[in-house]
C-alpha positions in Angstrom: 104.6 34.9 68.1 107.2 38.3 69.0 104.5 40.5 68.5 102.9 38.3 71.8 105.8 38.1 73.3 106.0 42.2 73.1 102.8 42.5 74.8 102.9 40.4 77.6 106.7 41.7 78.3 105.0 45.2 78.2 102.1 44.5 79.9 104.5 42.9 83.0 106.2 46.1 82.6 103.4 48.3 82.7 102.4 46.6 85.8 105.5 46.7 87.4 105.0 50.6 87.0 101.7 50.5 88.4 103.0 48.7 91.3 105.8 50.9 92.0 103.5 54.2 91.5 100.9 52.8 93.9 103.9 52.0 97.0 103.8 55.0 99.4 107.2 56.4 99.2 108.5 57.1 102.6 111.4 58.9 104.7 112.5 58.2 108.3 113.7 61.2 110.1 114.8 59.8 114.0 118.1 61.2 115.5 118.0 57.7 117.1 119.8 54.6 115.0 118.1 51.8 117.1 114.8 54.3 116.7 115.3 54.3 112.9 116.3 50.8 112.4 112.8 49.7 114.3 110.7 52.3 112.0 112.1 50.9 109.3 111.6 47.0 109.9 107.6 48.1 111.3 107.7 49.8 107.8 108.9 46.7 105.7 105.7 44.9 107.4 103.9 47.0 105.0 103.2 45.9 101.6 102.9 49.1 99.7 104.9 51.5 101.7 108.8 51.8 100.8 111.6 53.7 102.7 113.1 55.8 100.3 115.5 57.9 102.5 116.6 58.4 105.9 117.5 61.4 108.2 119.1 61.8 111.4 117.6 65.8 112.1 115.5 68.1 110.2 118.3 69.5 108.2 118.9 66.3 106.7 115.1 65.8 106.2 114.5 69.0 104.3 117.3 67.9 102.1 115.8 64.2 102.1 112.8 65.6 100.8 113.9 68.1 98.0 116.2 65.2 96.5 114.1 62.2 96.8 110.1 63.4 96.7 108.5 61.3 99.2 105.3 60.9 100.0 105.0 60.5 103.4 107.7 62.0 106.5 107.9 59.7 109.5 110.0 62.2 111.7 110.5 62.4 115.8 110.0 65.2 117.4 112.9 65.9 119.8 116.0 65.6 117.5 118.9 68.1 116.9 119.8 71.0 115.0 116.0 71.2 113.7 113.4 69.7 115.9 110.8 67.3 113.8 107.8 70.5 115.0 109.9 73.3 113.2 110.9 70.7 110.5 107.4 69.8 109.8 106.5 73.6 109.4 108.8 74.2 107.0 108.1 70.9 105.3 104.3 71.7 105.3 104.6 75.2 103.7 107.0 74.2 101.0 105.4 70.3 100.0 101.7 71.0 100.4 100.9 67.5 99.3 103.6 65.9 101.9 102.0 63.6 104.5 104.1 64.1 107.7 103.7 62.0 110.5 105.3 62.7 113.7 106.5 60.8 116.7 107.6 61.4 120.3 109.0 59.3 123.4 107.6 62.5 125.4 104.4 61.9 126.9 103.2 65.2 126.8 99.2 65.9 125.6 99.8 68.7 123.6 102.4 67.3 121.1 99.5 66.1 118.7 97.9 69.5 118.8 101.4 71.4 118.4 102.2 69.1 115.3 98.6 69.7 113.7 99.8 73.6 114.4 102.8 72.7 112.6 101.5 71.4 109.4 101.7 67.4 110.6 98.8 65.1 109.5 99.2 62.8 112.2 100.6 61.8 115.7 101.8 58.0 117.0 103.7 58.2 120.4 107.0 56.1 120.3 105.5 53.7 122.9 102.7 53.1 120.2 104.4 52.4 117.4 104.2 48.6 116.9 100.4 48.7 116.3 100.0 52.9 116.1 102.6 53.1 113.1 100.4 51.2 110.4 97.1 52.3 112.0 98.3 56.0 111.1 99.9 54.9 108.0 96.5 53.6 106.8 94.4 56.7 108.0 96.6 58.8 106.0 95.8 56.2 102.7 92.7 54.8 103.3 93.5 53.0 100.0 96.3 51.1 100.9 96.1 47.6 101.4 
């Protein structure tokens, strides 16, 4: 009986580890606390995506990525100290496996191209986040349920 319990308990632990490994670990970067809360709330609706850290500017984002090792950074373009484009360039150079999704309230049609030039993998205008964030994450991670 004890061996059966051990094997069942061991299997549960393995399933929990597998589930944790499947979750996409995200750091959200925005200098607006209201935007940060809204983005985190949208991410919470995604069953396999987990916010593991937050940052208010590019400098904090670099530190968060170094310490938390996320798979995805969702980052505003316009921030103080170090903007999202320059931060994306630094992060993509140092963490080639990191995915970067930029967002902005600006309507500049060149921002998606500028983002790609700086190493970003995706761009979502902030006014499209409600529907566009989930779509963009699923495009970056096609196996995501």
